C-alpha positions as a printed Julia matrix, in Angstrom:
379×3 Matrix{Float64}:
 110.2   27.84  115.42
 110.68  25.22  117.43
 112.86  23.73  119.52
 114.3   20.15  118.57
 117.21  18.49  120.9
 117.9   14.71  120.85
 120.61  12.01  122.16
 122.18   9.02  120.28
 124.56   6.88  122.79
 127.61   4.95  121.64
 126.85   2.34  124.3
 124.07   2.68  125.8
 124.55  -0.5   128.5
 126.87   2.23  129.81
 125.23   5.4   128.32
 121.94   4.77  128.1
 119.44   7.73  126.91
 118.19   9.5   130.36
 114.52  10.45  129.48
 114.78  12.67  132.72
 118.01  14.41  130.95
 116.05  14.76  127.84
 113.36  16.88  128.86
 115.91  19.2   130.75
 117.38  19.65  127.16
 114.04  20.53  125.79
 112.57  22.87  128.19
 115.83  24.78  128.24
 113.88  26.23  124.97
 110.52  26.49  126.28
 110.43  29.64  124.69
 111.32  28.13  121.11
 107.6   26.38  121.65
 104.95  27.18  123.9
 102.33  25.01  122.21
 103.47  21.73  123.06
 106.43  19.45  124.18
 107.33  15.94  123.27
 109.69  13.3   123.69
 110.44   9.94  122.46
 112.9    7.44  123.52
 113.77   3.88  121.68
 113.01   0.51  123.1
 117.14  -0.21  124.13
 117.89   3.34  125.36
 119.55   4.52  121.92
 117.96   7.28  121.17
 115.7   10.06  122.57
 114.4   13.1   120.51
 112.79  15.82  122.0
 110.07  18.77  120.22
 108.49  22.24  121.51
 106.27  22.93  119.56
 104.99  26.38  117.72
 101.97  25.08  115.32
 102.36  26.85  112.33
 101.69  24.13  109.58
  98.81  21.68  110.75
  97.87  22.57  113.89
  96.27  19.55  114.82
  97.83  17.15  117.64
  98.4   14.13  114.8
 101.04  16.65  113.5
 102.78  16.77  117.45
 106.39  15.69  117.57
 108.61  13.66  117.84
 107.21  11.83  114.84
 107.5    8.65  114.49
 106.42   6.48  111.24
 103.8    4.12  111.58
 106.58   0.5   111.71
 108.63   2.63  113.76
 111.25   2.5   111.49
 111.89   6.81  111.56
 111.73   8.86  114.32
 111.89  12.66  113.43
 112.32  15.89  115.02
 111.85  18.72  112.67
 112.09  22.66  113.49
 111.13  24.93  110.13
 108.53  24.77  107.31
 108.89  22.83  103.96
 106.78  25.58  101.93
 106.36  23.02   99.06
 105.02  20.47  101.13
 101.91  20.07   99.23
 103.1   19.53   96.04
 105.87  16.88   97.54
 102.55  15.16   99.13
 100.66  15.31   96.02
 103.45  13.61   93.93
 104.36  11.47   97.09
 100.19  10.02   96.98
 101.12   9.52   92.86
 104.08   7.3    94.14
 101.82   4.96   96.64
 102.16   6.76   99.0
  98.68   6.85  100.65
  98.46   6.35  104.24
  98.92   9.11  106.11
  97.97  10.29  109.74
  97.54  14.12  109.75
  95.7   16.47  107.18
  98.88  18.73  105.51
 101.49  18.32  107.71
 105.13  19.27  106.44
 106.83  16.93  109.2
 104.9   13.95  107.96
 106.13  15.13  104.68
 109.72  14.49  105.13
 109.16  11.3   106.99
 107.59  10.09  104.1
 109.94  11.82  101.39
 112.89  10.19  103.21
 110.88   6.57  102.88
 111.2    6.75   99.09
 114.4    9.29   98.47
 116.91   8.59  100.97
 118.31  11.47  102.35
 118.82  12.87   99.28
 115.07  14.16   99.33
 116.28  17.51  100.82
 117.05  18.07   97.32
 113.95  18.18   96.95
 112.96  20.72   99.9
 112.09  24.12   99.52
 112.2   26.06  102.5
 114.06  26.84  105.95
 114.82  23.71  108.82
 117.07  21.82  110.98
 115.96  18.11  111.8
 117.43  14.79  113.28
 115.81  11.55  111.53
 117.0    8.37  113.37
 116.41   5.29  110.95
 116.45   2.26  112.75
 116.84  -0.4   110.19
 120.2    1.86  109.33
 121.12   2.5   112.98
 121.67   5.83  111.7
 120.65   9.14  112.65
 120.84  12.12  110.01
 121.03  15.91  111.32
 120.05  18.53  108.5
 120.72  22.07  107.93
 118.65  24.09  105.11
 120.95  25.43  102.52
 121.65  28.85  104.11
 121.35  28.27  107.82
 118.18  29.98  108.83
 117.23  27.3   111.35
 119.8   26.7   114.25
 121.38  23.41  114.74
 124.4   22.76  117.21
 126.07  19.53  118.88
 128.79  18.14  121.22
 130.03  14.38  120.83
 132.13  12.3   123.37
 132.81   8.3   124.39
 129.36   8.72  125.25
 127.19   9.68  122.43
 126.21  12.93  120.44
 124.11  15.4   121.69
 122.26  18.7   119.58
 119.64  21.16  119.84
 118.72  24.0   118.39
 120.44  25.94  121.05
 123.84  26.04  122.93
 121.89  26.14  126.38
 119.89  23.1   125.81
 123.43  21.11  125.46
 124.53  22.86  128.62
 122.2   20.84  131.06
 124.53  17.99  130.42
 126.78  18.1   133.87
 129.55  16.92  131.86
 129.47  18.95  129.05
 132.67  21.2   129.32
 132.33  25.14  130.13
 135.4   26.54  128.67
 135.93  28.98  125.73
 137.28  27.99  122.29
 139.91  30.44  121.74
 140.07  29.73  117.83
 136.46  30.83  118.21
 136.89  33.84  120.58
 140.0   35.47  118.28
 137.74  34.98  115.05
 134.74  36.16  117.14
 136.99  39.51  117.55
 138.07  39.51  114.13
 134.49  39.68  112.85
 132.44  40.01  115.46
 130.41  37.03  114.76
 131.53  33.3   115.48
 131.17  31.75  112.07
 130.27  27.74  111.89
 131.46  25.28  112.56
 132.13  26.63  115.85
 130.69  28.07  119.17
 132.71  29.73  121.55
 131.81  27.38  124.03
 134.97  24.5   123.74
 133.19  20.97  122.24
 130.06  22.56  120.81
 129.3   22.7   117.26
 127.14  24.42  114.83
 125.91  22.29  111.75
 127.16  25.07  108.78
 124.41  26.17  106.66
 123.99  23.63  104.07
 125.56  20.91  105.97
 124.63  17.01  106.92
 125.87  15.2   109.14
 125.67  11.51  109.5
 126.12   9.51  112.77
 126.26   5.78  112.96
 125.21   3.82  116.08
 129.06   2.76  116.3
 130.27   6.26  116.73
 131.26   6.61  113.16
 130.71  10.41  111.93
 130.71  11.98  108.32
 130.1   15.62  108.22
 129.54  17.17  104.83
 127.76  20.28  102.79
 124.53  19.02  100.73
 124.45  22.69   99.07
 126.91  25.15   98.76
 125.76  28.6    96.8
 129.06  28.48   95.32
 127.67  25.35   93.29
 124.7   27.33   92.34
 125.68  30.88   91.4
 125.47  32.16   87.91
 125.15  35.1    86.11
 122.23  37.2    84.66
 121.49  35.55   81.36
 123.25  38.4    78.75
 121.34  39.39   75.58
 120.13  43.52   77.02
 117.05  41.97   78.67
 116.19  44.13   81.47
 116.51  41.78   84.86
 113.84  44.07   86.49
 110.79  41.59   85.25
 112.57  38.57   86.31
 113.53  39.72   89.31
 110.66  41.13   90.35
 108.75  37.55   89.57
 111.12  35.92   91.78
 110.58  37.81   94.63
 106.64  37.67   94.41
 106.83  34.09   93.94
 109.77  34.21   97.23
 107.11  35.94   98.96
 103.91  34.23   98.27
 104.92  30.93   99.09
 105.89  31.82  102.47
 102.5   33.14  103.43
 101.16  29.65  103.77
 100.54  29.06  107.05
  97.56  27.97  109.37
  98.4   30.91  111.92
  98.19  35.02  111.12
 100.8   36.31  109.13
 102.18  39.71  109.07
 105.12  41.7   108.09
 107.66  44.07  110.09
 108.09  47.21  108.42
 111.0   49.94  108.76
 110.29  51.9   105.53
 113.38  50.83  103.86
 113.53  49.34  100.52
 113.49  45.63  101.6
 110.81  45.59  103.62
 108.52  48.0   102.02
 108.93  45.91   98.97
 108.14  42.76  101.32
 104.37  44.56  102.59
 103.71  45.93   98.68
 104.27  42.14   97.31
 102.59  40.64  100.4
  99.44  43.06  100.23
  98.92  41.83   96.43
  95.66  39.47   96.12
  94.82  39.95   99.9
  90.99  40.13  100.82
  91.89  41.41  104.42
  94.17  44.02  105.47
  97.53  43.09  106.04
  99.25  43.62  109.79
 102.5   45.54  109.63
 104.68  46.54  112.53
 107.32  49.08  112.87
 109.54  50.07  115.42
 110.54  54.19  116.25
 112.77  55.56  118.47
 112.1   57.99  121.53
 113.44  61.68  122.31
 117.29  61.84  121.29
 117.84  58.1   120.6
 115.87  58.76  117.44
 118.24  58.71  114.26
 118.74  61.13  111.5
 118.2   58.25  108.99
 114.81  57.4   110.78
 112.61  55.82  108.17
 109.47  55.74  109.95
 107.89  58.26  108.08
 108.61  55.92  104.85
 106.9   53.02  106.94
 104.01  55.06  107.47
 103.69  55.98  104.03
 104.07  52.75  102.74
 101.5   51.54  105.36
  98.88  53.96  103.66
  99.91  53.34  100.07
  98.97  49.35  100.54
  95.92  49.73  103.1
  97.51  47.74  105.99
  97.14  48.09  109.47
 100.1   49.82  111.46
 101.4   49.2   114.25
 104.0   51.3   116.17
 106.19  50.84  119.12
 108.29  53.61  120.62
 111.86  51.93  121.63
 113.43  53.87  124.69
 116.71  53.75  126.44
 114.92  52.01  129.13
 113.85  49.27  126.8
 116.84  48.44  125.68
 118.25  48.2   129.6
 115.3   45.8   130.17
 116.05  43.55  127.01
 119.84  43.63  128.29
 119.53  39.87  130.49
 116.71  38.5   128.27
 118.79  39.17  125.59
 122.24  37.67  126.69
 120.08  34.84  128.1
 118.45  34.13  124.38
 121.29  34.77  122.27
 123.66  32.02  123.79
 126.67  34.02  122.68
 128.01  37.42  122.33
 125.84  39.31  119.68
 127.48  42.75  118.2
 124.72  43.53  115.94
 122.2   45.41  117.62
 119.41  44.92  115.26
 118.24  41.86  117.6
 117.07  44.62  119.86
 114.44  46.3   118.1
 113.48  42.98  116.17
 112.36  41.06  119.81
 110.24  44.57  120.49
 108.74  44.66  116.93
 108.29  40.4   117.45
 107.09  41.3   120.97
 104.21  43.89  119.31
 103.04  41.47  116.44
 102.15  38.63  119.32
 100.16  41.34  121.36
  98.01  41.76  118.08
  97.69  38.23  117.49
 100.42  37.43  114.29
 102.38  34.35  114.99
 104.78  34.53  111.77
 106.05  37.41  110.24
 107.71  37.83  107.39
 111.02  40.42  107.54
 113.48  42.56  105.3
 116.68  41.55  107.13
 119.1   39.99  105.06
 117.84  40.79  101.97
 121.03  42.65  101.35
 123.59  40.24  103.28
């Protein structure tokens, strides 16, 4: 994951972008990007973009962000991965886009795709992403979030302008940002144990919904809409007695394979359940080396009667994976509480964040930067 942040001033004479404040927003999310940091402001002091980088695709400095087009017309900060970036780049080259500064950066593909197809380019992206793109000739800032909302993006606005970031804590570096509870959002949290977008528990701070698109013009005009909704794309499985299993397996195999593309080590989180075990089995197909798999087990009387670790170990043996385990103790949970509160920004009712944190830490200790997981498969 990376961290993005930025500001668009509606009145740069009175409220010009302050670079020091922009950097403070960025570095409130230093945990999101240990591999580099950048900040950019335009000559007017109207726009500022900032980025914390976790390098996954094209590790070169040429792929650092914010990324600005050669003519200065477009500026971009991006968090995520465009899985089909290589195919899109090939298509763009065929359409005449032959000047590239990077070898294979998916960030640069977004810039070229926007120049060719406008904001409609997002329909062509297959991946998880949240990005902000400043179009100087159109004096327009675009904020975009992927179809299922895998990557976060929140924002706040007032007479001064709009501020956005991957995390709420970055927006709270602004002393003028109100510190108050959104009572409607609190009602939803107590009802559902989560705070659905577009609300957050902070009054005046909103989440861009999954599949959301926000257009902000330099004069302060704002238009938010959904560019993708699952209900518009849901369809029944073809009838006729055909067994759906082969098609489902084919789709899963393709989904796992395209997510293996990275310039850093990729591993698998393995709980022993159906989701993660299927993921490991498909991930292992065609691999020349042993896949690294990581699991959490629970110590002593914290062990669950539904402990799936025997199944995880059996799956690791079956696939030939290198398998590491971390035994989670009550002390681990207590030690993690302050860190969890700092990372989450909002209350969270799902205890899975605790084992996910520790299994992520375990993976990183063994050189893995990106992991495929089974979370969300049955939601």
